[in-house]
C-alpha positions, 0 to 999 in steps of 0.5 A: 500500500502506498503512503498516499493511500495510507494517509488519505483515509476514507469514509471510515476514518471520517466516522472514527474522527466524528465519533472521537469529536462526539465523545469529547463533546459528550465529556464536556457536556457531562462535565457541566450537566453533572455539576450539581450532583458530583464534585469537580474531581469526579467530573474531571475524571469523566473528562479525562476518560472522554479525552482518552477514549477520543484519543483511542478513536482518533488513533484508529484513523490514518491521520491518528497513526501519522500523529502518533508516529510524529509524537514517537519521533519527537520523543526519540529526538528529545532523548538525544537532546543535551541540556546545559548544566546548572553552572552553564545556565547560571553563567549564560544568564549572568552574561546575558544580564551584563550585556543587557545592562551595557546596552541599556547604559549605551542607549541611555547615554546616546539618548542623553547626548541627543537630547542635549544636542537637540536642546543646544540646536533649538535653544531650549534648555 
């Protein structure tokens, strides 16, 4: 089977996606309609179950499998990422703060000089 046929889906995929939307809609409706009877923890549990069921239904479609493959690939790439150490983060933050301070002082000085020059040229001041 070619990738274009696999990714295109069909009417069955449309039904699966509509069912997933209906389940999420039902979960949202239940969350608000059950407000007087149940506390928020139970209603939130119903919402989580509805979202999980909708995710399962969406996975049954071709687009759902493509999205799952993307998430798996992203997780693999994230494991390859190396994050800076605490020392590197502190040094970088301090360097950025120093550069911002220097640029701020430079711009303040430039602004003060230009204000002085304009006042001198216009005779106001």
